[in-house]
Phi, psi and omega in degrees: 000132178279119183242039185289184184305317179294325177287327170304308182303316173299321178298315183294316185285323182286317178301322177295319184284343185290347181262135185286332181291317178298316179300308184304315177297325178297316181299322182290319184285355170288336175284315182184166173305142176225149171289153184302320178298318179293322186293321190283336191310308184287353187258144176268070179204165179290155181299328177295316175301311182299318179298333178280323175300314184290332179288329179290320177291324177293321176297327183272357180079005183279341174221157168238153175241144181222127176279122177241106180060236181263005187249132173264126175255146179247141184222136174287145181247076201291335177294336184291340176272349180307318179295318181287325182295317184294312188299317184290325180291333183296345174270343176086318186280357181254015181254126354288156187288123176244094186300318182299315177300317186292321177297322175297321183293310176299326176295322176291324177288330191261001184290131183275144183295148187279145183266148180284000000 
């Protein structure tokens, strides 16, 4: 099995996209850059938890963070999904990309058999 840089990058992107909170954050950032506190506002979780999600998105290259004064701003990096999009479209059956359906598919495929 090929575990080269492209596959590692895909793994990181898909792992980041697997979480519904992170997908919601990306959808919010489609509109405009946002301060971390504004990103956290609609979620019922701590600022530390949101920061952890933002770190995962940044590590995957899906967002960038920039400190402006005392405020950290988040910006969507749409080119980061290009490799994943090209990979999924190569199968033909994933066009247009429905990430929620893809997540349900993966959850079904990854379910472990129940033990007695």
